[in-house]
N, C-alpha and C positions, 0 to 999 in steps of 0.2 A: 048665622043660622043656628048653630049649635050652642051658642053661649060660651064656647071655649075658643081661646085664641090659639091658632095653630103654631106649632114649633118648627115645622118642616115645610119645605116647598120643593116641588119638582116640576120643571117646565114640561109642556107636552112633547117637545122634541128632545128633551134632556140635553139641550145646548145652552151655554151661558157665555156671554161676552163680558168684558170688564165692567161695562155699565150695569148690566144685569146683576153681576155679583155684588156691586156696591149697593144697589137698591135692595136686593134680597137680604144681604148681611148687615149692612150699616143702617139703612133707613127702616127696614121692616123688622130687623133683628130676628130673622129666620135662618135656619140651617138648611143646606141643600141636601135633599134625600136622593142620592144617586142610586145606582144599582150595579151589581157585578155581572149579572147574566140576565138577558131577556129570555124568560122561560118560554114564551109562546110567540116571540117575534111579531108582536102586534096582533095576536089572535089569528095568525095565519098558518100555524103549524098543526100537523096531525097530533093525536094523542101520544103516539110514539115519539114524535119530535119533542113535544113538551116534556115528556118523561125523561128522555135522554138529556135535554138541557138542564132540567132540575137536578139530575144526578151529578152535574158538574159542581154542585154547591160545595163550598169549603166553609169552615167555621168563620162566622162574621160576615158572610156574603149577604147582600140584599138581592133577592130575586124579584124581577118585575114580571107580572102577568096581568092580563086584562079580563075583567069581569063584565065588560060592557058589550060583549058579543055572545049572547047565550047560545047561538047556533054553532059556535066554534067548538073545537075539541079540547079547549083549554082545561075545562073542569075535569074531564076524564083523565087527562094526562097528569094534572096536579094531584088528583086523588091517588093514583098509582105511585107517583113519585114521593109524595109526602108519607105514604104508608111505608115505602122502602127506606126513606131517610130516617123515620122514627125507629124502625127496626135496627138501623145502624147506630142509634143513640143520639141522633141530632135532636136539638131542642129549638123550637121556634119561639121568637120573641117579637113583641111590638116595639117600634121605635119609642123612646121615652117622650112623654108629653111635655116635659120641661127640659130646657137646655142647660 
């Protein structure tokens, strides 16, 4: 759809068995994009919960959050946490397009 081949894959449940790993890595030549902390636990947390989870970030962590539930408190918690992390000197980066 985008004209760009993805470099990363994450399953909906973040679970991979040996067969899936072979298909993803060997056949599709993709890397698995895991995550260190579920920021919003599937868009179920309050803004305060998202904020607290995000502040657990360490350098190199991938934080997972959901933008598919606009009625959730995820966006508010992320705004507060990102502002705080930026004040602490954190830098946010995208995963590289090429492996």
